[in-house]
C-alpha positions, 0 to 999 in steps of 0.5 A: 828786618826779620822774616815776615810772613805775607799772610794775605790771600792771593786775591790781594796781589792783583789789587796791590800790583800797581803799588809794586810798580812804584819806587818804595817811598812813593808806594808807601806814601800812596798807600799811607796817605791815599788810604787815609784820605779814603778812610777820612772821606768815609768817616767825615761823610758822617760828620756835620760839614761845619765840624769836619776840619776839627774832626779830620784833625782829631782823626789824624791824631788818634793813636790808631791812625798814627800807628797806621802811618808809622807802621804802614799797616792796612787799617785805613783800607780795612776800616774804609771797606768795613765802615763804607760797606756797613754804612751803605747797606740800606742806601746802596746795597750793591756798593755795600756788597762790593766793599764787603766782598773786597774786605775778604782780603782780611778774612778774619774781619769778615767773620761776623759780617755774614751773621749781621747781614742775615740778621738784617735780611741784607740778601742783595748785599750778601749776594754781591759780596759773595760775587765780588769775593768769587771774582777776586778769587777767579782773577787771582787764580787766572793770574797765579794758578790753582797751585798757588792757592793750594800752597797758600792754604797748606803753607801759609795757613799752617805757618800762621796757626803755628805763630799764633799757637806758639804765641811768639815773634812778630804777631805778639 
């Protein structure tokens, strides 16, 4: 496999560490099917109980889900956190904030959320999301040091900008 950049923030490493302890096949299986199960649970909670089996089959066969399974992508995790966070804003604001804070592993997905949360006046959700993101940063800093973050910002950030500006390689 050609060189692939690990462009995720260091906050992901403590969360993904348990998977790294497993043999690759088992880690991929847990990653793929475990996260699909969580994503499906979030989605199916919005479906009438008598239609859930049909909805599960349809969900599993959508192109986006199949791409996630084939490519080992993080879409199930991203979608579960995003949907779970948004769906919980009114009923469970602390849970919503934690899920949205965890979504900072994909910072570009969270660009619009602060504006939406301000428009909704979801201050508690924003405070918990910020505290969650800060806690993730502090844990990763304690584990890897501040120099690792400096390198991440200067090397990985510049590399990603170059990939996108050159519009070539894996990203296209």
